[in-house]
C-alpha positions in Angstrom: -42.6 73.6 -20.0 -39.9 71.2 -21.3 -36.7 71.3 -19.4 -33.4 70.8 -21.1 -31.8 67.4 -20.6 -28.5 69.3 -19.7 -30.2 70.4 -16.5 -30.2 66.8 -15.2 -26.5 66.5 -16.0 -25.7 69.8 -14.4 -27.9 69.1 -11.3 -26.7 65.4 -10.9 -24.1 66.1 -8.3 -26.0 68.7 -6.3 -29.1 66.4 -6.2 -26.9 63.5 -5.2 -25.4 65.5 -2.5 -28.9 66.3 -1.4 -29.7 62.6 -1.3 -26.7 61.8 0.7 -27.5 64.5 3.2 -31.0 63.3 3.8 -29.9 59.7 4.0 -27.5 60.9 6.9 -30.0 63.2 8.5 -33.5 61.4 8.1 -33.5 58.1 10.2 -36.3 56.7 8.0 -34.0 56.7 5.0 -31.0 55.1 6.8 -33.1 52.6 8.7 -34.6 51.2 5.4 -31.4 51.6 3.5 -32.7 53.8 0.5 -30.0 54.6 -1.8 -29.0 58.4 -1.8 -29.4 58.6 -5.5 -33.0 57.3 -5.3 -33.7 59.6 -2.5 -32.5 62.9 -4.2 -33.7 62.1 -7.6 -37.1 60.9 -6.6 -37.6 64.0 -4.6 -37.1 66.2 -7.7 -39.4 64.0 -9.8 -42.0 64.2 -7.0 -41.8 67.9 -7.0 -42.2 68.2 -10.6 -45.2 65.8 -10.3 -46.7 67.9 -7.7 -46.3 71.1 -9.9 -48.1 69.3 -12.8 -50.9 68.0 -10.6 -51.7 71.3 -8.8 -51.3 73.4 -11.8 -48.7 75.5 -10.1 -46.4 74.7 -13.0 -46.3 72.1 -15.7 -43.0 70.8 -16.5 -41.1 67.7 -17.6 -37.6 66.8 -18.4 -36.5 66.1 -22.1 -34.0 63.3 -21.9 -33.0 63.1 -25.6 -30.0 64.7 -27.0 -28.5 65.0 -30.5 -25.3 66.8 -29.6 -22.7 64.9 -31.5 -19.9 65.7 -29.0 -22.0 63.9 -26.5 -23.2 60.8 -28.4 -20.0 60.0 -30.2 -18.6 57.8 -27.6 -21.7 55.5 -27.5 -22.4 55.3 -31.3 -20.7 53.8 -34.3 -19.5 56.5 -36.8 -22.2 55.6 -39.5 -24.9 56.3 -37.0 -23.1 59.1 -35.4 -23.0 61.1 -38.7 -26.8 61.1 -38.7 -26.8 62.9 -35.4 -29.2 60.3 -33.7 -31.1 61.3 -30.6 -29.9 59.5 -27.5 -30.8 59.6 -23.8 -28.5 62.0 -22.1 -28.0 59.3 -19.5 -26.6 56.7 -21.9 -22.9 57.4 -21.5 -23.1 57.0 -17.7 -25.1 53.7 -18.1 -22.7 52.2 -20.6 -19.7 53.4 -18.6 -21.0 51.7 -15.5 -21.6 48.3 -17.1 -18.1 48.6 -18.8 -16.7 49.1 -15.4 -18.3 45.8 -14.4 -16.8 44.1 -17.3 -13.3 45.5 -16.6 -13.5 44.1 -13.1 -14.7 40.6 -14.1 -11.5 38.9 -13.7 -11.9 35.1 -14.6 -10.1 34.2 -11.3 -12.9 36.0 -9.5 -15.8 34.7 -11.6 -14.3 31.0 -11.4 -14.6 31.3 -7.6 -18.2 32.2 -7.8 -19.2 30.1 -10.7 -21.6 27.8 -8.8 -23.2 30.8 -7.1 -23.7 32.5 -10.5 -25.6 29.4 -11.9 -27.7 29.2 -8.7 -28.6 32.8 -8.8 -29.4 32.8 -12.6 -31.7 29.8 -11.8 -33.4 31.8 -9.0 -33.7 34.9 -11.2 -35.2 32.8 -14.2 -37.8 31.5 -11.7 -38.9 34.8 -10.6 -39.2 36.0 -14.2 -41.4 33.1 -15.0 -43.6 33.8 -11.9 -43.8 37.6 -12.9 -45.3 36.4 -16.3 -47.6 33.9 -14.7 -48.9 36.6 -12.2 -49.2 39.3 -14.9 -51.1 37.1 -17.4 -53.1 35.5 -14.7 -54.4 38.8 -13.2 -54.8 40.3 -16.5 -57.3 37.5 -17.3 -59.2 37.9 -13.9 -59.5 41.7 -14.5 -60.9 41.1 -17.9 -58.0 42.8 -19.8 -55.7 41.6 -22.5 -53.3 39.0 -21.3 -50.7 40.8 -23.4 -50.9 43.7 -21.0 -50.2 41.4 -18.2 -47.2 40.0 -19.9 -45.8 43.5 -20.6 -46.3 44.2 -16.8 -44.5 40.8 -16.1 -40.9 40.0 -16.8 -40.9 42.2 -20.0 -40.8 45.5 -17.8 -40.0 44.0 -14.4 -36.9 41.8 -14.7 -36.3 43.3 -18.1 -36.6 47.1 -17.6 -36.9 50.0 -20.0 -34.4 48.6 -22.7 -36.2 45.3 -22.8 -39.5 46.9 -23.1 -38.5 49.0 -26.1 -36.8 46.0 -27.7 -40.0 44.0 -27.6 -42.6 46.7 -28.1 -42.9 46.1 -31.9 -43.5 42.4 -31.3 -46.3 43.3 -28.8 -47.8 45.8 -31.2 -47.8 43.1 -33.9 -49.5 40.7 -31.5 -52.3 43.1 -30.9 -51.4 45.4 -28.0 -51.8 49.0 -29.0 -49.4 51.5 -27.3 -47.2 48.7 -26.0 -44.1 50.9 -25.8 -45.9 53.6 -23.6 -47.5 50.9 -21.3 -44.2 49.1 -21.0 -42.2 52.2 -20.2 -44.8 53.3 -17.6 -44.6 49.8 -16.0 -40.8 49.8 -16.1 -40.9 53.3 -14.5 -43.0 52.0 -11.8 -40.6 49.0 -11.2 -37.6 51.3 -11.2 -39.0 53.3 -8.3 -40.2 50.3 -6.4 -36.9 48.5 -6.9 -34.9 51.4 -5.5 -37.3 51.7 -2.4 -37.7 47.8 -1.7 -34.3 46.4 -1.9 -32.8 48.1 1.2 -35.7 47.3 3.5 -35.7 43.6 2.4 -32.0 43.2 2.7 -31.6 45.2 5.8 -34.7 43.6 7.5 -33.2 40.1 7.0 -29.7 41.2 8.3 -31.2 42.9 11.4 -33.9 40.1 12.1 -31.3 37.3 11.9 -28.4 39.3 13.4 -26.2 38.4 10.3 -22.7 39.5 10.2 -20.2 39.9 7.3 -17.5 37.3 7.4 -15.2 39.0 4.9 -12.4 41.3 6.0 -11.8 42.4 2.4 -13.8 44.8 0.4 -15.8 43.7 -2.4 -14.4 44.0 -5.9 -17.2 46.0 -7.2 -18.5 49.4 -6.0 -20.0 49.2 -2.6 -17.7 46.7 -1.0 -16.2 49.0 1.4 -17.7 49.5 5.0 -16.8 53.3 5.4 -19.5 55.7 4.4 -19.0 56.8 0.8 -20.4 59.5 -1.4 -19.7 61.4 -4.6 -17.2 63.8 -3.0 -15.1 61.0 -1.3 -15.3 59.1 -4.7 -14.0 62.2 -6.6 -11.2 62.8 -3.9 -10.2 59.2 -4.3 -9.8 59.6 -8.0 -7.8 62.7 -7.5 -5.6 60.8 -5.2 -4.9 58.0 -7.8 -3.6 60.7 -9.9 -2.1 59.5 -13.3 -3.5 56.0 -12.8 -7.1 57.4 -12.6 -6.6 59.2 -15.9 -5.2 56.0 -17.5 -8.1 53.8 -16.3 -10.6 56.6 -17.5 -9.0 56.4 -20.9 -9.2 52.7 -21.0 -13.0 53.0 -19.9 -13.8 55.4 -22.6 -12.0 53.3 -25.3 -14.0 50.2 -24.3 -17.2 52.3 -24.4 -16.5 53.5 -27.9 -15.2 50.1 -29.3 -18.0 48.5 -27.4 -20.5 50.5 -29.7 -19.4 48.6 -32.6 -19.5 45.3 -30.7 -23.2 46.0 -30.0 -23.8 46.9 -33.6 -22.4 43.4 -34.5 -24.7 41.7 -31.9 -27.8 43.7 -33.3 -27.1 42.4 -36.8 -28.0 38.9 -35.5 -31.5 39.9 -34.8 -31.3 39.2 -31.1 -32.4 41.9 -28.6 -30.0 42.8 -26.0 -29.3 45.8 -23.9 -27.3 48.7 -25.6 -24.5 48.3 -23.1 -23.8 44.7 -23.8 -21.1 45.2 -26.3 -18.9 47.4 -24.0 -19.3 45.2 -21.2 -18.3 42.0 -23.1 -15.3 44.1 -24.6 -14.4 45.1 -21.0 -14.4 41.4 -19.8 -12.2 40.6 -22.7 -9.7 43.3 -22.0 -9.6 42.5 -18.3 -8.8 38.8 -18.9 -6.3 39.3 -21.7 -4.4 41.7 -19.4 -4.6 39.3 -16.6 -3.4 36.4 -18.7 -0.4 38.6 -19.8 0.3 38.9 -16.1 0.5 42.9 -16.3 -1.8 43.6 -13.3 -2.3 46.9 -15.1 -6.1 47.3 -14.4 -6.3 48.2 -10.6 -9.6 47.1 -9.2 -9.9 49.8 -6.7 -9.7 52.6 -9.3 -12.3 50.8 -11.5 -14.5 50.4 -8.3 -14.4 54.2 -7.7 -15.1 55.0 -11.5 -18.1 52.6 -11.3 -19.4 54.2 -8.2 -19.3 57.7 -9.6 -20.9 56.5 -12.8 -23.6 54.6 -11.0 -24.6 57.6 -8.7 -24.7 59.9 -11.5 -26.7 57.5 -13.8 -29.3 56.7 -11.0 -29.7 60.3 -9.8 -30.4 61.4 -13.6 -32.7 58.5 -14.1 -34.7 59.2 -11.0 -34.9 63.1 -11.7 -36.2 62.7 -15.1 -38.8 60.1 -14.3 -42.2 61.2 -15.8 -44.3 60.2 -12.7 -47.4 61.9 -14.4 -47.5 58.7 -16.5 -47.9 56.6 -13.4 -50.6 58.9 -12.1 -52.5 58.2 -15.3 -52.0 54.6 -15.4 -55.2 52.3 -15.7 -56.4 50.6 -12.5 -55.8 47.1 -13.8 -52.2 47.9 -14.7 -51.6 49.3 -11.1 -53.2 46.2 -9.6 -50.9 44.0 -11.6 -47.7 46.0 -10.8 -48.6 46.3 -7.1 -48.9 42.4 -7.1 -45.5 42.2 -8.8 -44.0 44.3 -6.1 -45.4 42.2 -3.4 -44.3 39.0 -5.2 -40.8 40.3 -5.5 -40.5 41.1 -1.9 -41.9 37.8 -0.8 -39.7 35.8 -3.5 -36.5 37.5 -2.6 -37.0 37.2 1.3 -38.1 33.5 1.2 -36.5 32.2 -1.9 -33.5 34.1 -3.0 -32.1 34.5 0.5 -32.5 30.8 1.3 -31.3 29.3 -1.9 -28.2 31.6 -1.9 -27.1 30.3 1.5 -29.0 32.0 4.2 -26.0 34.0 5.3 -25.0 37.8 5.2 -24.0 37.7 1.6 -27.3 36.0 0.5 -29.2 38.7 2.4 -27.3 41.4 0.5 -28.1 39.5 -2.7 -31.9 39.5 -1.7 -31.7 43.3 -1.6 -30.0 43.3 -5.0 -32.5 41.0 -6.4 -35.2 43.5 -5.6 -33.3 46.1 -7.6 -33.0 44.2 -11.0 -36.1 41.9 -10.4 -38.0 45.3 -10.6 -36.2 46.7 -13.5 -32.5 47.7 -13.3 -29.2 46.2 -12.4 -27.9 49.7 -11.4 -30.7 49.7 -8.8 -29.5 46.4 -7.5 -26.0 47.6 -7.1 -27.2 50.7 -5.4 -29.3 48.7 -3.1 -26.3 46.4 -2.2 -24.0 49.3 -1.9 -26.0 51.0 0.8 -26.3 47.6 2.7 -22.6 46.9 2.7 -21.7 50.5 3.7 -23.9 50.1 6.8 -23.4 46.4 7.7 -20.1 45.2 6.2 -18.5 43.9 2.9 -20.3 41.2 0.9 -17.8 40.4 -2.0 -19.8 37.3 -3.1 -22.9 39.4 -3.7 -21.1 41.9 -5.7 -19.5 39.2 -7.9 -22.7 37.2 -8.6 -25.6 39.8 -8.7 -24.0 42.1 -11.5 -22.9 39.2 -13.7 -26.5 37.7 -13.6 -28.3 41.0 -13.7 -26.2 42.6 -16.3 -26.6 40.1 -19.2 -27.1 36.4 -18.2 -30.7 37.0 -17.1 -31.4 38.9 -20.4 -30.7 35.7 -22.5 -32.9 33.6 -20.2 -35.8 36.3 -20.0 -35.9 36.8 -23.7 -36.7 33.0 -24.2 -39.2 33.3 -21.4 -40.9 36.3 -23.0 -40.8 34.8 -26.5 -42.5 31.5 -25.3 -45.4 33.5 -23.5 -45.8 35.8 -26.5 -46.2 32.9 -28.9 -48.7 31.3 -26.6 -50.8 34.3 -26.2 -50.8 35.3 -30.0 
């Protein structure tokens, strides 16, 4: 039975509320700082997996939609007229990264420029290690080193979008079914990244008794110390009133025009994530408005919009995971992926944390690095969000990690992957 993609949209808020309730009521989840969207969404996908494995019911979510009223905002008109199939979650993904762009004021970025470069270097080294681990283990296990590369930074640091972008190149190089293998690996990483970041970051904070030194909330979602959730976020937007509607309008405008920017980037032949155009446009709009001294864009409103879109995106992504693909994954692939998870846990604990300053913000960054080091920047933000809600604000982490994870690492990682691919051909 194929379940409608609209069920994931309709069920997003109830499942997110379930995850938040479990987070508050089950000590295990709160102790290890597992993000509520991951808890609720993964519970649904596990129930579907159980039904498929036991034979009680066979079901999976279809995530593609062709409804033009839904896809218009994330497509250019020539493409939209053809009614293309798009992931039902795409508008939420693009909107979240656009919020990051609209919050990326140059005055804030300038303050963290050294940290951004440091973290980019750390992330690049991890991506390099992921490829060395993947290729090395593949050779030891007697399978194609291309499989190891797909299970390296292609799917781990890169995620689903990166996998699909490079799939044709791997097929041409001789790895059959590269897209399927890569998506399965990225799915594994998405789950692992959502489960690992909280324990790593929270473990460092508790073990070293680290304290937040910032009295101000971070400028990206999750900087607040008070418990948050989808209902408080929606109430906050209602309280903002007309300002929230104006910011939502600006967000949708950037998402729409950003589709054209992404189209222009694609014409260069360079593979970048689909949200890149809208995020770049968001950065440009924010800084033009800042230069004009209008102070029109309110960070707290964008924070709340980002928090809502992040929660909905993550819970839909987790609900619609086809875990049966992981259940059928070959043993060598699982060995490589398990090694990657262990490597990320050790690297973020002993390298990311120490290089980024060995303080509270560095611990939060380590938790965030687990998220996008295993496949998705939204996971990184969710990991950090749950940490700061429990332990205190970490503005430096919320400035640095999204900037690097959202697009800078993609440029470096593409070069890294291309080098390994050319060597292994």
